[in-house]
C-alpha positions, -999 to +999 in steps of 0.1 A: +565+002-042+542-025-055+513-012-078+490-032-100+481-004-124+454-024-142+437-032-108+441+004-096+424+018-127+397-008-125+390-001-089+388+037-095+364+031-123+342+009-102+342+035-073+334+064-096+305+045-113+291+034-080+293+069-064+277+085-095+248+060-095+243+065-057+237+103-063+214+096-093+193+070-076+190+090-044+175+119-064+147+096-076+144+078-043+134+111-026+103+116-048+090+081-056+061+065-037+060+030-021+065+002-031+092+018-054+107+035-024+115+002-007+131-010-039+151+022-043+164+018-007+177-017-016+193-005-048+211+023-028+225-002-004+236-024-034+254+006-050+270+015-017+285-021-015+296-018-051+315+014-043+331-002-013+342-030-035+359-005-058+379+008-028+388-028-019+402-033-054+423-002-051+437-013-017+445-048-032+462-031-061+487-012-040+496-040-016+517-071-022+495-091+001+466-110-015+436-088-005+414-096-034+385-105-011+382-068+000+368-061-035+352-094-043+330-098-013+312-063-014+308-065-052+293-100-050+269-089-022+259-059-042+250-080-072+230-105-051+211-077-034+204-059-067+191-090-084+170-102-054+155-067-051+147-066-089+130-100-087+109-089-057+099-057-073+089-074-105+067-098-085+050-068-068+044-052-102+029-084-116+003-083-088-009-048-095-003-044-132-029-056-156-036-051-193-063-026-203-086-055-214-082-072-180-090-040-162-122-036-181-132-072-175-124-073-138-152-064-114-138-048-083-148-066-051-147-047-019-158-061+014-181-033+027-188-026+064-170-014+095-140-029+113-119-022+144-081-025+146-055-021+174-028-013+148-015+021+139-014+034+103+023+025+101+015-011+112-014-015+088+000+003+058+009-028+039-027-040+041-040-006+031-016-004+001-026-038-011-064-033-006-061+002-022-056-015-056-092-030-052-108+002-041-115+036-057-097+056-031-083+060+004-093+087+029-075+091+062-088+110+093-060+115+118-048+137+147-014+141+131-007+168+104-003+155+069+035+159+068+039+139+100+016+111+086+036+110+054+069+108+072+058+081+097+039+058+072+055+066+038+019+064+024+000+092+007-038+089+009-061+103-018-076+126+008-065+136+043-084+152+072-064+166+101-084+167+133-073+200+148-088+233+159-060+251+142-071+267+109-053+250+081-062+238+045-066+201+055-078+206+091-113+201+105-125+211+139-130+179+160-162+194+176-179+195+142-186+159+135-211+168+108-184+185+088-161+155+090-190+133+079-198+157+050-162+156+038-162+118+038-195+116+020-183+141-006-152+119-012-174+088-016-195+107-041-165+119-061-150+084-062-185+068-070-183+046-039-160+017-031-135+036-009-115+029+022-120+052+052-093+049+079-101+068+111-076+073+139-076+098+167-107+086+185-092+096+219-089+132+206-125+132+194-136+121+228-119+152+244-144+175+225-175+153+222-194+129+244-194+092+236-230+091+225-224+117+198-193+099+185-212+066+185-240+081+165-215+096+141-197+063+136-229+042+132-243+067+106-210+067+088-209+029+087-244+028+072-234+053+045-203+034+037-220+000+036-247+014+013-219+026-011-199-007-010-171+010+011-150+001+041-145+019+074-115+009+095-115+025+130-082+026+150-092+017+186-061+014+209-065-003+242-080+017+271-093+044+247-129+037+258-145+018+288-156-018+285-192-007+282-185+018+255-164-008+236-192-033+238-215-006+222-191-001+194-185-038+188-222-043+182-218-025+149-181-030+142-161-063+137-125-068+148-103-067+117-088-100+106-063-090+079-057-125+064-094-132+063-102-099+046-075-104+019-087-140+016-123-129+008-110-107-020-089-135-034-117-160-031-141-137-049-117-134-078-115-172-081-153-176-078-158-150-105-134-167-129-152-201-123-186-185-129-174-170-161-161-204-172-194-220-164-213-194-182-191-198-213-194-236-213-232-234-210-235-209-238-215-231-263-241-261-263-269-236-265-254-220-296-249-255-311-286-264-305-298-231-320-276-236-351-289-272-355-326-261-352-319-233-378-305-258-403-335-282-398-359-254-405-340-245-437 
């Protein structure tokens, strides 16, 4: 019987290392938050391919046929996936990681106001996660319990309000709009303004409240948020309200344009840097003039 002992031992070592790392990485994968969770998923797939490559090396070692590709292809793919995932994750970290000096210098710009969106929390989570870096906090008001929201979106807000008549720690009765408003205002006060409020479950609120009460609640909430440089995003699926009711809401709310909103933040950052450069360039000649006048007087 043909056996390549060196290849057999090498394949077994590769398989054992890959399997052990899969178990280790999976333990961390279960507890990390996005975007590290997406990176962990790719690393798990890479390690799985690496382990399969070890099996391919073992198979090649006990057959006279040239089956080297059974190990070479999965191992090569695992390296490519691991490297590309690492580069992608480093880019993401570069966008959100700053030195302490830069954090002190940077002024957070947040586009305040109220917006409407047709997208669910899952569909808009990438936008919320990116914008969250510019805000002081995210509060979500939803019909789903917290564990369902976490499972479907993979995103953990800073505060969560569950719209339900069931008594639970994070639940609030949908008939008590003033309590929902108070919880949001308390969160704004705790975070010193500049927060994101994402509200979904409008259809559920309409079951227990008339439209005029909800409209007053939304418009008052919008005014509070605008005054505190905060942002309200209201999930408004199609056919939730009538055309007349929708026209009432759109008088105060704008439809959300994700690219434009992110562009405004980026544009503000560029304008701020330019203004700082202009201010520094203006201050240099002024200092030179002052020093010359001082020398003349002396």
